[in-house]
VOLUM-303801 format. One record per residue (C-alpha): residue number from 1; residue in three letters; y, z, x. Coordinates in pm, whole numbers, padded with zeros to 5 digits, m for minus. Example, Ala and Ser with C-alpha at 12.3 -4.5 7.8 and 13.67 -1.06 7.14 Angstrom:
2
SITE  1  ALA  m00450  00780  01230
SITE  2  SER  m00106  00714  01367
END
This chain:
568
SITE  1  UNK  m01566  m01199  m02943
SITE  2  UNK  m01708  m00874  m03092
SITE  3  UNK  m02061  m00977  m02997
SITE  4  UNK  m01952  m01042  m02637
SITE  5  UNK  m01785  m00699  m02621
SITE  6  UNK  m02099  m00531  m02752
SITE  7  UNK  m02320  m00705  m02497
SITE  8  UNK  m02088  m00607  m02212
SITE  9  UNK  m02071  m00251  m02338
SITE  10  UNK  m02451  m00214  m02357
SITE  11  UNK  m02492  m00360  m02010
SITE  12  UNK  m02241  m00111  m01878
SITE  13  UNK  m02433  00178  m02036
SITE  14  UNK  m02752  00060  m01866
SITE  15  UNK  m02577  00062  m01530
SITE  16  UNK  m02422  00404  m01586
SITE  17  UNK  m02729  00594  m01696
SITE  18  UNK  m02995  00428  m01481
SITE  19  UNK  m02935  00665  m01185
SITE  20  UNK  m03117  00994  m01128
SITE  21  UNK  m02929  01323  m01104
SITE  22  UNK  m03047  01623  m00903
SITE  23  UNK  m02935  01988  m00916
SITE  24  UNK  m02710  02111  m00637
SITE  25  UNK  m02816  02412  m00431
SITE  26  UNK  m02564  02662  m00299
SITE  27  UNK  m02581  02730  00076
SITE  28  UNK  m02352  03017  00181
SITE  29  UNK  m02366  03121  00545
SITE  30  UNK  m02211  03423  00706
SITE  31  UNK  m01882  03373  00881
SITE  32  UNK  m01924  03389  01258
SITE  33  UNK  m01721  03592  01500
SITE  34  UNK  m01396  03396  01523
SITE  35  UNK  m01024  03456  01531
SITE  36  UNK  m00931  03570  01179
SITE  37  UNK  m00623  03353  01138
SITE  38  UNK  m00514  03038  01325
SITE  39  UNK  m00194  02855  01238
SITE  40  UNK  m00110  02490  01304
SITE  41  UNK  00196  02318  01172
SITE  42  UNK  00496  02094  01208
SITE  43  UNK  00852  02066  01082
SITE  44  UNK  01100  01780  01085
SITE  45  UNK  01454  01796  00956
SITE  46  UNK  01755  01573  00987
SITE  47  UNK  02049  01397  00835
SITE  48  UNK  02157  01037  00790
SITE  49  UNK  02495  00880  00729
SITE  50  UNK  02525  00531  00579
SITE  51  UNK  02850  00339  00538
SITE  52  UNK  02822  m00004  00376
SITE  53  UNK  03113  m00207  00237
SITE  54  UNK  02890  m00471  00072
SITE  55  UNK  03018  m00496  m00290
SITE  56  UNK  02659  m00532  m00419
SITE  57  UNK  02559  m00200  m00263
SITE  58  UNK  02638  00121  m00449
SITE  59  UNK  02594  00453  m00271
SITE  60  UNK  02828  00726  m00395
SITE  61  UNK  02699  00980  m00141
SITE  62  UNK  02671  00841  00214
SITE  63  UNK  02512  01158  00350
SITE  64  UNK  02137  01217  00328
SITE  65  UNK  01941  01528  00419
SITE  66  UNK  01565  01577  00443
SITE  67  UNK  01313  01841  00538
SITE  68  UNK  00942  01784  00594
SITE  69  UNK  00707  02066  00687
SITE  70  UNK  00336  02129  00702
SITE  71  UNK  00124  02434  00773
SITE  72  UNK  m00253  02463  00810
SITE  73  UNK  m00397  02813  00789
SITE  74  UNK  m00747  02842  00933
SITE  75  UNK  m00948  03152  00841
SITE  76  UNK  m01222  03237  01093
SITE  77  UNK  m01225  02866  01192
SITE  78  UNK  m01416  02806  00868
SITE  79  UNK  m01170  02778  00582
SITE  80  UNK  m00873  02542  00630
SITE  81  UNK  m00576  02567  00394
SITE  82  UNK  m00330  02279  00455
SITE  83  UNK  00010  02302  00287
SITE  84  UNK  00278  02033  00305
SITE  85  UNK  00629  02002  00161
SITE  86  UNK  00876  01713  00168
SITE  87  UNK  01230  01752  00035
SITE  88  UNK  01522  01508  00039
SITE  89  UNK  01840  01471  m00159
SITE  90  UNK  01811  01091  m00151
SITE  91  UNK  01659  00797  00028
SITE  92  UNK  01945  00581  00138
SITE  93  UNK  01740  00269  00202
SITE  94  UNK  01620  00238  m00157
SITE  95  UNK  01855  00467  m00350
SITE  96  UNK  01552  00644  m00496
SITE  97  UNK  01562  00983  m00673
SITE  98  UNK  01498  01322  m00517
SITE  99  UNK  01151  01353  m00367
SITE  100  UNK  00958  01679  m00375
SITE  101  UNK  00587  01671  m00284
SITE  102  UNK  00372  01969  m00206
SITE  103  UNK  00003  02041  m00216
SITE  104  UNK  m00295  02204  m00049
SITE  105  UNK  m00668  02132  m00008
SITE  106  UNK  m00851  02436  00133
SITE  107  UNK  m01204  02367  00257
SITE  108  UNK  m01503  02597  00305
SITE  109  UNK  m01821  02438  00435
SITE  110  UNK  m01889  02156  00186
SITE  111  UNK  m01646  02283  m00081
SITE  112  UNK  m01287  02157  m00105
SITE  113  UNK  m01035  02267  m00366
SITE  114  UNK  m00728  02049  m00432
SITE  115  UNK  m00399  02170  m00576
SITE  116  UNK  m00045  02037  m00618
SITE  117  UNK  00038  01673  m00541
SITE  118  UNK  m00283  01515  m00414
SITE  119  UNK  m00371  01148  m00357
SITE  120  UNK  m00718  01051  m00480
SITE  121  UNK  m00904  00730  m00399
SITE  122  UNK  m01204  00598  m00589
SITE  123  UNK  m01306  00231  m00588
SITE  124  UNK  m01030  m00029  m00536
SITE  125  UNK  m01075  m00133  m00901
SITE  126  UNK  m01026  00216  m01049
SITE  127  UNK  m00796  00434  m00839
SITE  128  UNK  m00639  00372  m00501
SITE  129  UNK  m00440  00656  m00350
SITE  130  UNK  m00223  00743  m00652
SITE  131  UNK  m00069  01092  m00658
SITE  132  UNK  m00176  01341  m00925
SITE  133  UNK  00003  01671  m00984
SITE  134  UNK  m00273  01911  m01077
SITE  135  UNK  m00598  02041  m00936
SITE  136  UNK  m00946  01933  m00842
SITE  137  UNK  m01269  02032  m00672
SITE  138  UNK  m01487  01834  m00433
SITE  139  UNK  m01846  01924  m00336
SITE  140  UNK  m02040  01759  m00054
SITE  141  UNK  m02370  01946  m00005
SITE  142  UNK  m02578  01725  00220
SITE  143  UNK  m02607  01375  00079
SITE  144  UNK  m02461  01465  m00261
SITE  145  UNK  m02098  01421  m00357
SITE  146  UNK  m01908  01540  m00666
SITE  147  UNK  m01533  01510  m00727
SITE  148  UNK  m01342  01615  m01039
SITE  149  UNK  m00963  01631  m01072
SITE  150  UNK  m00713  01677  m01355
SITE  151  UNK  m00333  01661  m01377
SITE  152  UNK  m00035  01437  m01439
SITE  153  UNK  m00050  01094  m01276
SITE  154  UNK  00277  01009  m01103
SITE  155  UNK  00448  00690  m01213
SITE  156  UNK  00694  00488  m01008
SITE  157  UNK  00937  00265  m01193
SITE  158  UNK  01279  00151  m01073
SITE  159  UNK  01511  00172  m01374
SITE  160  UNK  01806  00037  m01174
SITE  161  UNK  01672  m00312  m01253
SITE  162  UNK  01843  m00270  m01592
SITE  163  UNK  02220  m00310  m01578
SITE  164  UNK  02303  m00072  m01862
SITE  165  UNK  02135  00218  m01678
SITE  166  UNK  02234  00145  m01319
SITE  167  UNK  02433  00466  m01297
SITE  168  UNK  02119  00677  m01349
SITE  169  UNK  01865  00734  m01075
SITE  170  UNK  01587  00875  m01289
SITE  171  UNK  01465  00846  m01646
SITE  172  UNK  01190  01084  m01752
SITE  173  UNK  00880  00885  m01843
SITE  174  UNK  00583  00975  m02059
SITE  175  UNK  00362  01241  m01902
SITE  176  UNK  00034  01076  m01807
SITE  177  UNK  m00243  01335  m01835
SITE  178  UNK  m00534  01220  m01619
SITE  179  UNK  m00895  01328  m01570
SITE  180  UNK  m01102  01156  m01304
SITE  181  UNK  m01385  01195  m01061
SITE  182  UNK  m01711  01069  m00920
SITE  183  UNK  m02071  01174  m00863
SITE  184  UNK  m02288  01018  m00597
SITE  185  UNK  m02572  01043  m00351
SITE  186  UNK  m02616  00908  00001
SITE  187  UNK  m02392  00858  00300
SITE  188  UNK  m02319  00604  00568
SITE  189  UNK  m02470  00262  00499
SITE  190  UNK  m02670  00368  00192
SITE  191  UNK  m02501  00537  m00103
SITE  192  UNK  m02463  00520  m00482
SITE  193  UNK  m02172  00657  m00684
SITE  194  UNK  m02052  00665  m01046
SITE  195  UNK  m01675  00696  m01098
SITE  196  UNK  m01447  00741  m01397
SITE  197  UNK  m01078  00774  m01482
SITE  198  UNK  m00925  00877  m01817
SITE  199  UNK  m00546  00879  m01869
SITE  200  UNK  m00351  00941  m02190
SITE  201  UNK  00029  00948  m02218
SITE  202  UNK  00217  01203  m02421
SITE  203  UNK  00385  01009  m02700
SITE  204  UNK  00706  01210  m02666
SITE  205  UNK  00983  01104  m02427
SITE  206  UNK  01338  01242  m02408
SITE  207  UNK  01469  00883  m02406
SITE  208  UNK  01221  00698  m02627
SITE  209  UNK  01469  00437  m02755
SITE  210  UNK  01552  00322  m02403
SITE  211  UNK  01183  00317  m02303
SITE  212  UNK  01105  00099  m02606
SITE  213  UNK  01396  m00134  m02527
SITE  214  UNK  01249  m00222  m02186
SITE  215  UNK  00891  m00255  m02314
SITE  216  UNK  00747  00070  m02178
SITE  217  UNK  00533  00238  m02443
SITE  218  UNK  00296  00537  m02424
SITE  219  UNK  m00052  00417  m02336
SITE  220  UNK  m00404  00522  m02250
SITE  221  UNK  m00675  00406  m02014
SITE  222  UNK  m01045  00471  m01961
SITE  223  UNK  m01212  00313  m01659
SITE  224  UNK  m01564  00357  m01528
SITE  225  UNK  m01739  00203  m01233
SITE  226  UNK  m02030  00193  m00994
SITE  227  UNK  m02012  00172  m00616
SITE  228  UNK  m02325  00122  m00414
SITE  229  UNK  m02471  m00004  m00089
SITE  230  UNK  m02818  m00003  00065
SITE  231  UNK  m02934  m00066  00420
SITE  232  UNK  m03224  m00309  00465
SITE  233  UNK  m03331  m00225  00816
SITE  234  UNK  m03089  m00194  01106
SITE  235  UNK  m02909  m00523  01067
SITE  236  UNK  m02872  m00593  00695
SITE  237  UNK  m02685  m00416  00417
SITE  238  UNK  m02624  m00513  00053
SITE  239  UNK  m02371  m00357  m00183
SITE  240  UNK  m02105  m00404  m00441
SITE  241  UNK  m01862  m00263  m00696
SITE  242  UNK  m01868  m00282  m01075
SITE  243  UNK  m01578  m00157  m01287
SITE  244  UNK  m01473  m00178  m01649
SITE  245  UNK  m01132  m00075  m01779
SITE  246  UNK  m01007  m00035  m02136
SITE  247  UNK  m00629  m00008  m02161
SITE  248  UNK  m00427  00084  m02467
SITE  249  UNK  m00082  m00058  m02394
SITE  250  UNK  00088  00104  m02694
SITE  251  UNK  m00041  00417  m02866
SITE  252  UNK  00195  00344  m03156
SITE  253  UNK  00050  m00004  m03225
SITE  254  UNK  m00125  m00096  m03551
SITE  255  UNK  m00463  00056  m03630
SITE  256  UNK  m00780  m00155  m03635
SITE  257  UNK  m00916  m00288  m03961
SITE  258  UNK  m01168  m00086  m04160
SITE  259  UNK  m01458  m00315  m04060
SITE  260  UNK  m01376  m00285  m03689
SITE  261  UNK  m01361  00093  m03709
SITE  262  UNK  m01711  00105  m03860
SITE  263  UNK  m01868  m00070  m03560
SITE  264  UNK  m02081  00118  m03307
SITE  265  UNK  m01863  00040  m03006
SITE  266  UNK  m01553  00172  m03183
SITE  267  UNK  m01725  00501  m03268
SITE  268  UNK  m01826  00554  m02906
SITE  269  UNK  m01506  00429  m02742
SITE  270  UNK  m01275  00626  m02973
SITE  271  UNK  m01424  00942  m02829
SITE  272  UNK  m01305  00838  m02483
SITE  273  UNK  m00952  00719  m02564
SITE  274  UNK  m00731  00620  m02862
SITE  275  UNK  m00826  00275  m02996
SITE  276  UNK  m00592  00036  m03181
SITE  277  UNK  m00491  m00332  m03180
SITE  278  UNK  m00326  m00313  m02837
SITE  279  UNK  m00647  m00228  m02650
SITE  280  UNK  m00782  m00472  m02391
SITE  281  UNK  m01121  m00435  m02226
SITE  282  UNK  m01174  m00613  m01894
SITE  283  UNK  m01415  m00619  m01600
SITE  284  UNK  m01396  m00648  m01223
SITE  285  UNK  m01689  m00665  m00984
SITE  286  UNK  m01801  m00783  m00644
SITE  287  UNK  m02123  m00806  m00444
SITE  288  UNK  m02188  m00865  m00076
SITE  289  UNK  m02459  m00907  00184
SITE  290  UNK  m02374  m00794  00535
SITE  291  UNK  m02547  m00888  00862
SITE  292  UNK  m02475  m00683  01177
SITE  293  UNK  m02586  m00802  01519
SITE  294  UNK  m02452  m00626  01830
SITE  295  UNK  m02071  m00659  01822
SITE  296  UNK  m02062  m00904  01529
SITE  297  UNK  m02063  m00864  01152
SITE  298  UNK  m02109  m01143  00898
SITE  299  UNK  m02046  m01068  00530
SITE  300  UNK  m02107  m01300  00233
SITE  301  UNK  m01908  m01178  m00067
SITE  302  UNK  m01856  m01274  m00429
SITE  303  UNK  m01567  m01126  m00628
SITE  304  UNK  m01462  m01164  m00990
SITE  305  UNK  m01162  m01003  m01164
SITE  306  UNK  m01092  m01070  m01531
SITE  307  UNK  m00748  m01182  m01651
SITE  308  UNK  m00520  m00884  m01719
SITE  309  UNK  m00755  m00645  m01540
SITE  310  UNK  m00571  m00324  m01454
SITE  311  UNK  m00604  00053  m01452
SITE  312  UNK  m00343  00327  m01446
SITE  313  UNK  m00483  00438  m01110
SITE  314  UNK  m00400  00114  m00926
SITE  315  UNK  m00042  00023  m00841
SITE  316  UNK  m00109  m00350  m00796
SITE  317  UNK  m00430  m00553  m00814
SITE  318  UNK  m00498  m00928  m00812
SITE  319  UNK  m00649  m01056  m01137
SITE  320  UNK  m00775  m01369  m01311
SITE  321  UNK  m00964  m01497  m01008
SITE  322  UNK  m01308  m01559  m00866
SITE  323  UNK  m01365  m01562  m00489
SITE  324  UNK  m01658  m01685  m00280
SITE  325  UNK  m01592  m01548  00068
SITE  326  UNK  m01741  m01545  00413
SITE  327  UNK  m01606  m01266  00634
SITE  328  UNK  m01654  m01261  01011
SITE  329  UNK  m01575  m00979  01251
SITE  330  UNK  m01686  m01039  01607
SITE  331  UNK  m01610  m00950  01967
SITE  332  UNK  m01710  m01208  02230
SITE  333  UNK  m01681  m01266  02604
SITE  334  UNK  m01731  m00898  02686
SITE  335  UNK  m01456  m00790  02447
SITE  336  UNK  m01197  m01041  02568
SITE  337  UNK  m01206  m01247  02246
SITE  338  UNK  m01179  m01072  01908
SITE  339  UNK  m01191  m01256  01575
SITE  340  UNK  m01141  m01126  01222
SITE  341  UNK  m01155  m01392  00953
SITE  342  UNK  m01218  m01442  00582
SITE  343  UNK  m01254  m01787  00430
SITE  344  UNK  m01394  m01935  00115
SITE  345  UNK  m01315  m02079  m00227
SITE  346  UNK  m01090  m01920  m00487
SITE  347  UNK  m01079  m02018  m00855
SITE  348  UNK  m00808  m01892  m01089
SITE  349  UNK  m00786  m01910  m01470
SITE  350  UNK  m01149  m01792  m01481
SITE  351  UNK  m01171  m01775  m01862
SITE  352  UNK  m00982  m02100  m01936
SITE  353  UNK  m00682  m01928  m02095
SITE  354  UNK  m00451  m02203  m01971
SITE  355  UNK  m00464  m02581  m01955
SITE  356  UNK  m00643  m02609  m01623
SITE  357  UNK  m00802  m02423  m01334
SITE  358  UNK  m00681  m02402  m00978
SITE  359  UNK  m00944  m02421  m00708
SITE  360  UNK  m00847  m02396  m00347
SITE  361  UNK  m00964  m02297  m00003
SITE  362  UNK  m00844  m01955  00105
SITE  363  UNK  m00826  m01834  00465
SITE  364  UNK  m00718  m01509  00624
SITE  365  UNK  m00779  m01503  00996
SITE  366  UNK  m00665  m01328  01312
SITE  367  UNK  m00776  m01390  01670
SITE  368  UNK  m00673  m01239  02003
SITE  369  UNK  m00776  m01338  02354
SITE  370  UNK  m00711  m01142  02675
SITE  371  UNK  m00873  m01314  02973
SITE  372  UNK  m00740  m01035  03199
SITE  373  UNK  m00497  m00740  03170
SITE  374  UNK  m00201  m00967  03253
SITE  375  UNK  m00237  m01218  02968
SITE  376  UNK  m00266  m01186  02592
SITE  377  UNK  m00282  m01460  02327
SITE  378  UNK  m00297  m01407  01951
SITE  379  UNK  m00264  m01607  01630
SITE  380  UNK  m00311  m01566  01256
SITE  381  UNK  m00310  m01762  00932
SITE  382  UNK  m00315  m01640  00571
SITE  383  UNK  m00291  m01824  00240
SITE  384  UNK  m00433  m01567  m00003
SITE  385  UNK  m00260  m01532  m00338
SITE  386  UNK  m00235  m01250  m00591
SITE  387  UNK  m00147  m01193  m00955
SITE  388  UNK  00011  m00897  m01131
SITE  389  UNK  00072  m00792  m01488
SITE  390  UNK  00410  m00624  m01519
SITE  391  UNK  00389  m00536  m01888
SITE  392  UNK  00208  m00623  m02209
SITE  393  UNK  00393  m00587  m02538
SITE  394  UNK  00141  m00737  m02782
SITE  395  UNK  m00227  m00822  m02766
SITE  396  UNK  m00158  m01197  m02753
SITE  397  UNK  00167  m01188  m02555
SITE  398  UNK  00143  m01114  m02183
SITE  399  UNK  00401  m01134  m01909
SITE  400  UNK  00190  m01262  m01621
SITE  401  UNK  00334  m01328  m01278
SITE  402  UNK  00158  m01469  m00976
SITE  403  UNK  00266  m01525  m00620
SITE  404  UNK  00120  m01758  m00364
SITE  405  UNK  00201  m01699  00000
SITE  406  UNK  00118  m01878  00321
SITE  407  UNK  00193  m01749  00666
SITE  408  UNK  00138  m01856  01027
SITE  409  UNK  00202  m01655  01341
SITE  410  UNK  00132  m01692  01712
SITE  411  UNK  00226  m01504  02028
SITE  412  UNK  00164  m01506  02401
SITE  413  UNK  00245  m01233  02650
SITE  414  UNK  00227  m01211  03028
SITE  415  UNK  00291  m00912  03255
SITE  416  UNK  00308  m00900  03631
SITE  417  UNK  00447  m00692  03917
SITE  418  UNK  00342  m00369  04084
SITE  419  UNK  00348  00000  04006
SITE  420  UNK  00720  00026  04086
SITE  421  UNK  00848  m00285  03904
SITE  422  UNK  00677  m00418  03595
SITE  423  UNK  00776  m00753  03438
SITE  424  UNK  00690  m00867  03085
SITE  425  UNK  00744  m01212  02931
SITE  426  UNK  00662  m01280  02566
SITE  427  UNK  00697  m01566  02315
SITE  428  UNK  00623  m01543  01944
SITE  429  UNK  00677  m01742  01627
SITE  430  UNK  00602  m01714  01256
SITE  431  UNK  00634  m01914  00935
SITE  432  UNK  00609  m01765  00584
SITE  433  UNK  00617  m01937  00244
SITE  434  UNK  00642  m01755  m00088
SITE  435  UNK  00614  m01895  m00442
SITE  436  UNK  00650  m01684  m00757
SITE  437  UNK  00501  m01837  m01072
SITE  438  UNK  00558  m01716  m01429
SITE  439  UNK  00331  m01896  m01674
SITE  440  UNK  00355  m02263  m01572
SITE  441  UNK  00703  m02240  m01415
SITE  442  UNK  00801  m02164  m01057
SITE  443  UNK  01067  m01892  m01090
SITE  444  UNK  01128  m01826  m00720
SITE  445  UNK  01046  m02008  m00401
SITE  446  UNK  01141  m01916  m00047
SITE  447  UNK  01051  m01984  00314
SITE  448  UNK  01127  m01798  00634
SITE  449  UNK  01057  m01875  00998
SITE  450  UNK  01141  m01724  01333
SITE  451  UNK  01089  m01780  01704
SITE  452  UNK  01157  m01529  01978
SITE  453  UNK  01138  m01530  02356
SITE  454  UNK  01195  m01218  02567
SITE  455  UNK  01191  m01093  02924
SITE  456  UNK  01187  m00726  03029
SITE  457  UNK  01165  m00540  03357
SITE  458  UNK  01099  m00168  03401
SITE  459  UNK  01155  00022  03726
SITE  460  UNK  00938  00331  03748
SITE  461  UNK  01122  00530  04014
SITE  462  UNK  01477  00488  03882
SITE  463  UNK  01378  00491  03514
SITE  464  UNK  01581  00181  03430
SITE  465  UNK  01463  m00087  03190
SITE  466  UNK  01653  m00414  03138
SITE  467  UNK  01572  m00711  02920
SITE  468  UNK  01697  m00990  02702
SITE  469  UNK  01578  m01225  02430
SITE  470  UNK  01666  m01550  02253
SITE  471  UNK  01611  m01574  01880
SITE  472  UNK  01591  m01837  01607
SITE  473  UNK  01548  m01740  01242
SITE  474  UNK  01574  m01921  00910
SITE  475  UNK  01527  m01802  00552
SITE  476  UNK  01602  m01938  00207
SITE  477  UNK  01464  m02190  m00038
SITE  478  UNK  01465  m02255  m00410
SITE  479  UNK  01813  m02208  m00551
SITE  480  UNK  01924  m02013  m00244
SITE  481  UNK  02113  m02162  00046
SITE  482  UNK  01908  m02175  00364
SITE  483  UNK  02052  m01937  00622
SITE  484  UNK  01980  m02020  00987
SITE  485  UNK  02071  m01812  01290
SITE  486  UNK  02060  m01872  01665
SITE  487  UNK  02119  m01571  01881
SITE  488  UNK  02102  m01380  02206
SITE  489  UNK  02021  m01015  02256
SITE  490  UNK  01980  m00764  02535
SITE  491  UNK  01840  m00418  02575
SITE  492  UNK  01899  m00146  02832
SITE  493  UNK  01704  00176  02864
SITE  494  UNK  01723  00469  03104
SITE  495  UNK  01502  00769  03161
SITE  496  UNK  01675  01083  03290
SITE  497  UNK  01418  01314  03440
SITE  498  UNK  01122  01386  03216
SITE  499  UNK  01308  01490  02902
SITE  500  UNK  01579  01239  02815
SITE  501  UNK  01544  00872  02722
SITE  502  UNK  01840  00651  02634
SITE  503  UNK  01849  00296  02491
SITE  504  UNK  02120  00046  02400
SITE  505  UNK  02088  m00307  02259
SITE  506  UNK  02362  m00547  02141
SITE  507  UNK  02301  m00893  01988
SITE  508  UNK  02506  m01194  01877
SITE  509  UNK  02398  m01465  01630
SITE  510  UNK  02565  m01786  01516
SITE  511  UNK  02523  m01831  01140
SITE  512  UNK  02466  m02156  00947
SITE  513  UNK  02458  m02150  00565
SITE  514  UNK  02319  m02458  00392
SITE  515  UNK  02347  m02650  00720
SITE  516  UNK  02718  m02568  00758
SITE  517  UNK  02854  m02357  01047
SITE  518  UNK  02943  m02027  00882
SITE  519  UNK  03066  m01759  01121
SITE  520  UNK  02859  m01512  01316
SITE  521  UNK  02668  m01184  01297
SITE  522  UNK  02681  m00913  01563
SITE  523  UNK  02484  m00591  01584
SITE  524  UNK  02458  m00288  01809
SITE  525  UNK  02174  m00039  01815
SITE  526  UNK  02129  00260  02037
SITE  527  UNK  02006  00613  02062
SITE  528  UNK  01842  00881  02268
SITE  529  UNK  01567  01136  02239
SITE  530  UNK  01564  01470  02415
SITE  531  UNK  01261  01692  02463
SITE  532  UNK  01417  02034  02416
SITE  533  UNK  01093  02197  02524
SITE  534  UNK  00723  02142  02466
SITE  535  UNK  00652  01992  02121
SITE  536  UNK  01022  02008  02027
SITE  537  UNK  01225  01686  02022
SITE  538  UNK  01575  01584  01919
SITE  539  UNK  01638  01221  01815
SITE  540  UNK  01968  01042  01761
SITE  541  UNK  01997  00679  01646
SITE  542  UNK  02291  00456  01557
SITE  543  UNK  02286  00103  01414
SITE  544  UNK  02590  m00113  01340
SITE  545  UNK  02603  m00466  01198
SITE  546  UNK  02907  m00684  01138
SITE  547  UNK  02882  m01013  00946
SITE  548  UNK  03179  m01249  00953
SITE  549  UNK  03078  m01540  00728
SITE  550  UNK  03276  m01725  00465
SITE  551  UNK  02995  m01848  00239
SITE  552  UNK  02780  m01536  00253
SITE  553  UNK  03076  m01299  00263
SITE  554  UNK  03188  m01042  00517
SITE  555  UNK  03044  m00694  00540
SITE  556  UNK  02999  m00404  00780
SITE  557  UNK  02723  m00146  00785
SITE  558  UNK  02697  00171  00994
SITE  559  UNK  02387  00389  00992
SITE  560  UNK  02367  00712  01194
SITE  561  UNK  02064  00943  01197
SITE  562  UNK  01994  01277  01363
SITE  563  UNK  01646  01429  01353
SITE  564  UNK  01480  01736  01503
SITE  565  UNK  01103  01786  01501
SITE  566  UNK  00871  02058  01621
SITE  567  UNK  00498  02127  01610
SITE  568  UNK  00276  02418  01702
END
């Protein structure tokens, strides 16, 4: 095992230091004659009221308030300073804690400075859009690119999963100090970039006993990767990603033995992050060859992700798999037929950790066909699967979950009429299957399906729109009762002048639970929007649902929202 780690480590060093680095030249130009200050911005504020008598739903404060604002200050049309703020006392849909995000990224020529809450994206194996509270600088002189940032990496964990702490919305977690960045050369189809991410948690937490009780310990992570692509003529491109991640899942775990600490790799790695018995070192990589001819692209791709591969910069990433994929993106028949598809072979359990491997054909495809402006056909199929590691307590004990999903969908739409009266007819259907596997056991299994048919007519001169739909839906599976509904719905809309739009839509559904007739479900939705004046709009929405079922239980829910937005 040690020999394999050393070989991998040396190979990684060869990749990292084989590139050439060039000095960056500063190019400062005089500011032209422009307006000194230009302001652009927006603001949206509103309130929401939620009343729900479902006994499983707890919401002590039914009123929600929010304010979202953004301002971009442009100096001489050269330096842009964007500032954004979002404030809310709660999010009623998810009962999440207060949200306060603010940040700015002023830019001058090829220099950008980041401050506050900023989302950074490196390779998909290292960091993908996670927020960091701190600062950074980004330089893009010509074909060169340098990014460095430092701050506290935001963590998102829902503590209401644990019954004993359901009354609390937020528990302060360990502060995750993070340094990351990249350096690269090239642009467009040919580029090369080295990336890194280093995160270390503070070992102090105001509620350490509770954090330990749910298996959340202070950790550390160092990840490094290469991203590259190269054009071979006008029609061919090759490229790939290589990433390695070392994760310390518990900074308080036992130290390594004396012999392990004397090794070369320990001496080097300990300078990058704390090393002990809870450290895991894993790899992820892919490579592709891409062929581009007119409106079509063909990509041959290989992807490998080690078991337990993760980084602190990625919220969720599939692992323990190897994919051989063919990806097709094409537009045919003068743009009338569009196809996006990926298909190939996927192998899981790549390092034989379990009793056997799973090898299957994977497909993810979408196609649409519009022979003329009046008709549209579309369909899709997907059976990709993904794995996720929720937590690791010991080096040899991992909680590994995987989910396998399969979905089908199809739709057809037809429109006809003239400029005064426009008719639309549409039919759609979908089928989704979901299986959650923990170890060798299926812990959850569900299936949902739906079919919908609708007809709508809109009259341009009077501003009226009238329509209706029929609906079938079914969901359930596993230990759950299958719930099936058959329903009718209608929608009415009216435009008053050029500033006011009104809509109203009731529906009625018969409910069957486990094949037994079980009451009904009714709903009403409506609202209007009013353009107060240019770039200023007032929105009002109301949604009401009433479920009268014996097996599922009765409940009522009323949601009312009022929102005002402006931009300049």
